[in-house]
ZAKOLFI-162016 format. One record per atom (N, C-alpha, C, CB): x, y, z; residue in one letter. Coordinates in steps of 0.2 Angstrom, whole numbers, plus 5000, padded with zeros to 4 digits. Glycine has a CB too. Layout:
% residues N
XYZA
...
% end
This chain:
% residues 333
530055124956X
529855084950X
529455044953X
530455044946X
528855034948X
528154994951X
528054954946X
527455044952X
528054884948X
528054834944X
527354824944X
528554794945X
526654824937X
526254784938X
526154714937X
525954814935X
525654694938X
525254634938X
525654594942X
525154594932X
525954584948X
526354544951X
525954534958X
527054574951X
525854484961X
525454474966X
525954454973X
524754404964X
525654474977X
526054434983X
526154354982X
525554444990X
526754314985X
526654234983X
526154204988X
527354194983X
526354254995X
525854225002X
525254225001X
525954275008X
524954254998X
524054244998X
523854184994X
523554314994X
523554164997X
523254084995X
522354104994X
523354005002X
522054074991X
521354074989X
521054014997X
521154024979X
520454044998X
520053995005X
520153915003X
519154025006X
520153875005X
519853795004X
519053795004X
520053735011X
518753755000X
518153734999X
518353685005X
517853704992X
517153665005X
517253635012X
517453555009X
516353635016X
517453565002X
517353485000X
518453475002X
516853464987X
518953515000X
519253515001X
519653505010X
519353544997X
519453525012X
519553525020X
519053465022X
519453595025X
518453425019X
518353375022X
518653305019X
517753365022X
519253325013X
519753275009X
520253285017X
520153324999X
520353335019X
521053335022X
520853285029X
521453425025X
520353295031X
520053275038X
520153195038X
519153305037X
520153165045X
520253095048X
519553085043X
520153085058X
519653035039X
519052975037X
518352975042X
519452895038X
518452945047X
518152945053X
517653015055X
518752945057X
518053075056X
517753145058X
517253145050X
518453215059X
517653145045X
517153165039X
516653125038X
517453165034X
516453055040X
515853035042X
515453045048X
515952975041X
515853095051X
515353095059X
514953175055X
515953105069X
515453205050X
515253265051X
514553265045X
515853315050X
514453225042X
513953225035X
513453175039X
514353185026X
513653135042X
512953085045X
512353125049X
513353015051X
513153165056X
512353215062X
511753245057X
512753325067X
512053295052X
511553315049X
510953295047X
511653325045X
510953225044X
510753195041X
510353145046X
511153185037X
510453125052X
510153095056X
509653145059X
510653075060X
509953205061X
509353275064X
509053275058X
509553355065X
508953295052X
508353305048X
507853245048X
508653315041X
508253175047X
507753105049X
507353105053X
508053065053X
507553115058X
507053115066X
506753175066X
507353115074X
506953235064X
506353285064X
505753245058X
506753365062X
506053225053X
505353195050X
504853135052X
505553185042X
505353105057X
504953055059X
504453065065X
505353005060X
504653115070X
504353135072X
503753185069X
504653155076X
503853225064X
503453265060X
502953215059X
503853305053X
503153165055X
502653105051X
502353055056X
503053055046X
502553065063X
502253025070X
501553065071X
502853035078X
501653135071X
501253175073X
500653175069X
501553225073X
500753175061X
500253165058X
499853105058X
500553175053X
500153055059X
499652995058X
499452965063X
499852955055X
499653025070X
499353015075X
498753045076X
499653025080X
498753115073X
498053155072X
497653125067X
498253225070X
497953085062X
497353075055X
497052995061X
497753035042X
497352955063X
497152905069X
496752925072X
497452885072X
496852985075X
496153015081X
495453025078X
496353095083X
495353045071X
495053065068X
494753015064X
495253105065X
495052955061X
494552895057X
494552845062X
495052855048X
494952845067X
494552775072X
493852795075X
495152745079X
493752875076X
493152875081X
492652925076X
493352915091X
492852935068X
492252975065X
491752955065X
492352975059X
491052965067X
490252935067X
490152905072X
490052895061X
490752885077X
490552835082X
490352865087X
491052785084X
489952815089X
489752855097X
490152835102X
488852825101X
490352875105X
491052885110X
490752885116X
491552955109X
490752865122X
490452875130X
491152905134X
490152775134X
490952965138X
491752985143X
491352985148X
492153075143X
491652935154X
491152915160X
491152975164X
491552845164X
491653025163X
492053075167X
492453125163X
492353045172X
491953165159X
492053215155X
492453275157X
491553235153X
492253275164X
492553345167X
493153315173X
491853395172X
493653285172X
494053275174X
494753315168X
494053195176X
495253315169X
495853345163X
495753285158X
496853345166X
495853235160X
496053155155X
495453175150X
495853065160X
494853165154X
493953185152X
494153255146X
493353235161X
494153305149X
494053345144X
494553355139X
493953405146X
495153335138X
495553325134X
495453275129X
496153325136X
495153205132X
494753175127X
494153195123X
494553125129X
493953225125X
493253275123X
493553295117X
492953335129X
493953335120X
494153375114X
494453345108X
494453415116X
494853285107X
495153245103X
494553235099X
495453185105X
494053175103X
493553135098X
492953185095X
493253065102X
492953255098X
492353305097X
492653315090X
492353385102X
493553355089X
493753365083X
493753305076X
494353395084X
493853245081X
494053205074X
493353185075X
494653145075X
492853205073X
492053195071X
491553135077X
492053155061X
491753135082X
491353075085X
490653105087X
491853035091X
490153035089X
489753065092X
489653055101X
489253055088X
489853115104X
489953115111X
489553105114X
490253155113X
489453055120X
488953085125X
489453095132X
488353025127X
489453155134X
489953165139X
489453155147X
490253245138X
489753115149X
489453115155X
489753125163X
489153045154X
489653145169X
489853195173X
489353205179X
489953265168X
489553245184X
489053245189X
488953315192X
489353185195X
489053375188X
488853425187X
488553435180X
489353455188X
487953465179X
487653465173X
487753545170X
486753435175X
487953585175X
488053665172X
488753655169X
488153735178X
489353595173X
489853595170X
490053565166X
490253595173X
489553525165X
489353485157X
489153525150X
488653435159X
488853585152X
488453645146X
489153665147X
487553705147X
489553695150X
490053745149X
490553695145X
490353785155X
490553645147X
491253595141X
491053595134X
491353505143X
490253575134X
489953575126X
489853625125X
489253545124X
489753685127X
489753765122X
490853775121X
489053855129X
491053755126X
491953775125X
492053725117X
492653745133X
491753635117X
491953615113X
491453635105X
492153535116X
490953675105X
490453685101X
490953755098X
489653695104X
491253795103X
491553865100X
492153845096X
491753935107X
492553785099X
493253775095X
493253725089X
493853765100X
492653715087X
492653675082X
492253705075X
492353615084X
492153655070X
491853665066X
491253635065X
492153665061X
490653675065X
489953625065X
489553595060X
489653655067X
489853615053X
489853585050X
490353495048X
489853625047X
490653475052X
491053415053X
491253395059X
491553415050X
490653415064X
490553395070X
489953395074X
490953435073X
489753335078X
489053325082X
489153365088X
488853255083X
488553405091X
488253415098X
488453365101X
487653415099X
488753385108X
488953325111X
488153305117X
489653345116X
488053245117X
487353235122X
487753235129X
486853155120X
487453245132X
487553255142X
487053215145X
487253335146X
487453195149X
487053135152X
487353155161X
487253045148X
486953155167X
487253165171X
487453085176X
486853225174X
487953075176X
488153005179X
488553005187X
488652975173X
488452955190X
488852995197X
488852905200X
488153075203X
489552875200X
489852825201X
489652805209X
490552835199X
489552875213X
489352885219X
488752855223X
489252935218X
488352865216X
487552865218X
487352795214X
486952945215X
487452755216X
487152685215X
486452665211X
487252655220X
486052705216X
485252705215X
485152725208X
484852745220X
485652775205X
485452805199X
485752775192X
485452885200X
485952745194X
486552715188X
485752665183X
487552625193X
485252635185X
485052615180X
484552685175X
484552555184X
484452715179X
484252795172X
484752825169X
484052855175X
485452815174X
485952855166X
485952815163X
486652875165X
486152715162X
486152705157X
485652695152X
486452665159X
485352705154X
484452715149X
484452775145X
483552735156X
484852835150X
484752895146X
485452885141X
484752975153X
485952855143X
486552845139X
486352815132X
487052785143X
485752745133X
485852695126X
485252755123X
485652595126X
484852785124X
484452815123X
484852875118X
484252835128X
485152895120X
485552955115X
485452945108X
486452965116X
485952885107X
485952865099X
485552805099X
486752855096X
485452745102X
484952695102X
485652645103X
484452705094X
486252665102X
486952625102X
487552655105X
487252615096X
488052625107X
488552675107X
489052605105X
488752715115X
489852635103X
490252585100X
490952585105X
490352615091X
491252645108X
491752655113X
491252665119X
492352715112X
491652645125X
491352665130X
492052685135X
490852615133X
492252735136X
492852755141X
492752755149X
493052825139X
493052715151X
492752705158X
493652755161X
492652595160X
493552835163X
494252865166X
493952885172X
494552925163X
493452885175X
493352925184X
493752875186X
492552925190X
493852905193X
494152865198X
494052935206X
495252825195X
494252885210X
494052915215X
494652885220X
493252915216X
495052935225X
495752925229X
495752945233X
496252955227X
495952895239X
495952905246X
496552885248X
495452875249X
497152935251X
497752895253X
497752915263X
498452945248X
497952845265X
497852855273X
498052785276X
497152875274X
498152785283X
498152705284X
497652665284X
498452695290X
497752605286X
497152575286X
496452585289X
497152545287X
496952585294X
496352595303X
495952665303X
497052595312X
496352715298X
495952795298X
495552775292X
496452875297X
495252735289X
494852735283X
494252715286X
495052695276X
493752725288X
493152725288X
492852645284X
492952785285X
492252615286X
491952565281X
491252615276X
491652495287X
491152665279X
490952715273X
491152735267X
490752755275X
491852765270X
492452785264X
492752715261X
493252845268X
492552655262X
493052595260X
492252585254X
493252515269X
491652595255X
491052565253X
490952645246X
490352535261X
491252695249X
491152755242X
491452725237X
491352835243X
492152725239X
492852715236X
492652645230X
493652695243X
492352605234X
492252545229X
491752555224X
492152485232X
491052595227X
490552615222X
490752645214X
490252665226X
491252695218X
491752725213X
492052695208X
492152745216X
492452655209X
492952635207X
493052565206X
493552655210X
492552515206X
492252455206X
491452445204X
492352435212X
491252455208X
490452445207X
490152475201X
490152475211X
490252545199X
490052585196X
490352565188X
490252655199X
491052565186X
491252545181X
490852465180X
491952535181X
490752455184X
490652355182X
489652375178X
490552265194X
489452395184X
488752415181X
488552445175X
488552475185X
489052505174X
488952525168X
488952485162X
489252555167X
489652445162X
489752395160X
489352355157X
489952365163X
488952315161X
488452255163X
488052315155X
488052245173X
487752345159X
487052395156X
487252395148X
487052485160X
487752415147X
487952435139X
487952365134X
488852475139X
488152305139X
488352265137X
487952205132X
488652255141X
487352205132X
486852175129X
486752215121X
486152195135X
486752285121X
486852335116X
487252305110X
487052395118X
487952285115X
488452295109X
488352205107X
489452315112X
488252165112X
488252095111X
487652085104X
487952045120X
487352105104X
486752115097X
486952145092X
486252155098X
487652205091X
487752215087X
488352195085X
487652275086X
488452165088X
489052125090X
489852155085X
488852035087X
489952215090X
490352265089X
490352295095X
490252315084X
490952345098X
491052385103X
491752395106X
490552365107X
491852445110X
492552445112X
492452465120X
493052485106X
492752425125X
492652455131X
493452465135X
492152405134X
493552525137X
494052545135X
494152575146X
494152605127X
494752535148X
494752555155X
495452605159X
494652495158X
495352665160X
495852685161X
496052665170X
495852745158X
496452645171X
496652605178X
497252655179X
496752525177X
497352655187X
497752655190X
498552605189X
497352635195X
499052605190X
499552545191X
499652515196X
500052555188X
499152545201X
498952505209X
498352455207X
498552555215X
498052445199X
497752375199X
498252325197X
497152375195X
498852335199X
499252275197X
499852285204X
499652295187X
499852325205X
500252345212X
499852375217X
501052395211X
500252355224X
499752375229X
500252395234X
499352315232X
500152475235X
500752535239X
500352535244X
501052615236X
500852535249X
500352555256X
500052625257X
500752545263X
499752635262X
499452675263X
498852665257X
499852735264X
498752655252X
498152645249X
497652605250X
498352635245X
497652565256X
497152505256X
496652485252X
496852505262X
496152535252X
495652535250X
495552545241X
495452575255X
496052595241X
496152615234X
496252565229X
496852665235X
496952525231X
497252475228X
496752415229X
497952465231X
496452405233X
495852345233X
495452365226X
495152345241X
495152415224X
494652445221X
495052445212X
494452515225X
495652455214X
496052435207X
496152385204X
496652435207X
496352345211X
496252285207X
495752245205X
496552245211X
495252275210X
494552245207X
494152265200X
493952265211X
494252305198X
493852315193X
494652305186X
493352415194X
495152305189X
495552265183X
495352205181X
496252255184X
495252155186X
495152085187X
494652085182X
494952055193X
494052135185X
493152115182X
493352135172X
492152195187X
493852185171X
493752195166X
494352125160X
493752265166X
494752085165X
495152045163X
494851985162X
495552045167X
494251965165X
493851915166X
493451935161X
493451895173X
493351995159X
492552015153X
492852015147X
492152095153X
493652015147X
493852005139X
493951965135X
494352025138X
493951915139X
493851825137X
493051815136X
494151765143X
492551835140X
492051815140X
491551855131X
491851845148X
491751915131X
491551945126X
491851955118X
491551975128X
492451915119X
492851905113X
492451885105X
493251855114X
492051815108X
491551805102X
491151835097X
491151785103X
490951895102X
490551935100X
490851995096X
490251955103X
491452015097X
491852055091X
491952105095X
491452095084X
491852105103X
491852175108X
492652155110X
491052175115X
492852225110X
493852215111X
493652245119X
494552295104X
494052225124X
494352265128X
494852285130X
494252265131X
494952335133X
495852365133X
495752405141X
496052435124X
496452385142X
496452415149X
497152475148X
496452345156X
497152515152X
497752565151X
497852575160X
497452655146X
498552555160X
498552575169X
499052605168X
498552505176X
499252695172X
499752715170X
499852735180X
499652785162X
500452785179X
500752785186X
500352855191X
501652785185X
500252905186X
499652965188X
499653025184X
499852985196X
498953025183X
498953075180X
498853135182X
498653075176X
498953195179X
499253245182X
498853335178X
500053235181X
498453355182X
498053425176X
498653475175X
497253485180X
499353455181X
499853515178X
499853595182X
499553535169X
499353575187X
499153645189X
499653665197X
498153655190X
499753605198X
500253615204X
500853575207X
500053615210X
501153605207X
501953565210X
501753505214X
502553625215X
502053435213X
501953395217X
502553395222X
501953335215X
502553385230X
502853395235X
503453345236X
502353385240X
503953355237X
504753315236X
504353245240X
505653355241X
504453185238X
504253125242X
504653095246X
504153075239X
504453075252X
505153045258X
504952975259X
505053075266X
504752945252X
504752875254X
505152835249X
504052845256X
505352765247X
505752765242X
505352715236X
506552725244X
504552685240X
504252675237X
503752715231X
504152645240X
503752775234X
503352825231X
503652815222X
503452925236X
504352795220X
504652795216X
504152745210X
505352765218X
503852705214X
503452665210X
502752675205X
503252625214X
502852725208X
501852765206X
502152825201X
501252815215X
502552855203X
502652925200X
503352925194X
502752975206X
502952945189X
503252935183X
503752995179X
502652915178X
503653055183X
503853125183X
503553165188X
503753165175X
503853235190X
503753255196X
502853295194X
504553305199X
502453285188X
501753305187X
501553245185X
501653355182X
501753195184X
501553125183X
501353115176X
500853105187X
500853085173X
500553075163X
500353125163X
500153025160X
500353175160X
499953255156X
499353205153X
500653305147X
498753245153X
498053205151X
498253215143X
497153255155X
498653255139X
498853245133X
499053195130X
499053265132X
499453155135X
499853105134X
499353025135X
500453105139X
498953035139X
498652995140X
498152985137X
498553005145X
498053045133X
497453055128X
497553005120X
497253145126X
498453025119X
498753015114X
498652925115X
499453045114X
498752895118X
498852835120X
498152805120X
499152835125X
497652835124X
496952805121X
496752795113X
496352865123X
497052845111X
496652845104X
497152785100X
496652945100X
497852785102X
498052705100X
497752675100X
498452685103X
497752675106X
497552575108X
496852585107X
497752535117X
496352625105X
495752615101X
495852605094X
495352665102X
496252645092X
496552595085X
496852535083X
496952635082X
497352505087X
497552445085X
497252385091X
498352445084X
496852405095X
496452345099X
496852325105X
496252275094X
497252345105X
498052315111X
497652315117X
498852375111X
497452255120X
497252215125X
497352265134X
497852135123X
498152285133X
498352305138X
499052355139X
498452265141X
498952405141X
499452455141X
499652475146X
499252505138X
500252475149X
500552515154X
500952565152X
500952465159X
500852635155X
501152685155X
501552715161X
500652735154X
502152675161X
502552685167X
503252705165X
502452615171X
503752725167X
504452695167X
504652635170X
504852745170X
505152615168X
505652555169X
505452545177X
506552575167X
505552555180X
505452565189X
504652515191X
505352675192X
504352545189X
503652525191X
503552465185X
502952585191X
503952455180X
503952385179X
504152335178X
503852375178X
504752365183X
505152305186X
504752265190X
505852325190X
504552315195X
504252275203X
503752255199X
503952335212X
503152265195X
502652205194X
502852155192X
502252215190X
503452145188X
503652085186X
504052055193X
504052095178X
504252085198X
504652065204X
503952045208X
505152115208X
503452095210X
502952045213X
502551995212X
502452075215X
502851975205X
502551895202X
503051865202X
502151885194X
503751865202X
504151815202X
504451805209X
504651825198X
504651865211X
504951875218X
504651905222X
505451895219X
503951885226X
503651925230X
503951935236X
503051915230X
504451895239X
504451915247X
505151975245X
504651825253X
505351985239X
505852045238X
505552105239X
506152035232X
504952095235X
504552145235X
504052165240X
504052145229X
503852135244X
503652145251X
504052185256X
503752085254X
504652155256X
505252205260X
505452245257X
505852185261X
505352255251X
505452335248X
504852385250X
505452345240X
504252365250X
503952395254X
503852415261X
503552385254X
503752355264X
504152345271X
504752425274X
504752245269X
505152415269X
505752465270X
505352545269X
506452445261X
505052535263X
504652605262X
504752645266X
504052615261X
503952595270X
503652615276X
504052645282X
503252565278X
504552595284X
505052625289X
505452695287X
505552575292X
505552685282X
506052755279X
505352825280X
506252745267X
504852815276X
504452885276X
504252885285X
503652875268X
504352835289X
503952855295X
504652875300X
503452785297X
505252875296X
505852895301X
505852965297X
506752845302X
505552995291X
505653065288X
505153095292X
505653075281X
504653065294X
504153095296X
504553135303X
503653045297X
504753105305X
504953105311X
505553165313X
505053035313X
505753165306X
506453205307X
506253295306X
507053175300X
% end
């Protein structure tokens, strides 16, 4: 006998998502609903942040004369690309004319010539102080004035103090202090007469901290930091801004860093490859826009070390000495 229209009473319809949520604990229900919202909002925030940074990089430098003291470094090339696309009137400085021409060609090929300006090129070598007056004159003749000058060149030496010659000491001071100071003094009359301008120093965190085996390097970075800190107050009345950005280490990312053998190396290392050029360039764009006087690109430990050096100097000196002993023991193993 066949019974039609009869259904198995054990078969149930699947529950809807709403029914499932109603049966769940209220705390879990809130979590399930909240997490996707947080993810979407976070993604939206970073998207908008990227748009804002891109917009600032264009509006803050468009039609402005921007000088890069070392356009051939990793950071210099990144800044050149960002500012060129942003419509700046670039003056690219460096030690090699051939490499400057190659960089200018790369920028021209990667941009729309209808909205960008062809870069001007100037040979600039802080290690040759005798050539500085001519280089400064050429920079000022490019457009007759300048709005932004970024000091991003640097020379590094790591060695025990007794192993560094006086000639090397002088060369380091020329590149890291006397060169930037001379260039700043050379362009200041033009900025003062126009009552506008922005000087931005990209400096090592060793302009604030002295790390062993970098005696002359740290001395040069302290000197140039002090120069621009003093200059900031002197030129404020003329509408000229002075900013300093202290970083732990800028890496091209081309090579891997060797594992460190000392504890004080943590004070100047942000991550295995340091601060990338694009990260530093982004910070430069932000600083040019908000005219912040001082920026430190570093993790928590180096920042703590800066305050420790100021308020608890004996503790800081003990840590530095322990680091040297630790490195010496590691080298003998």
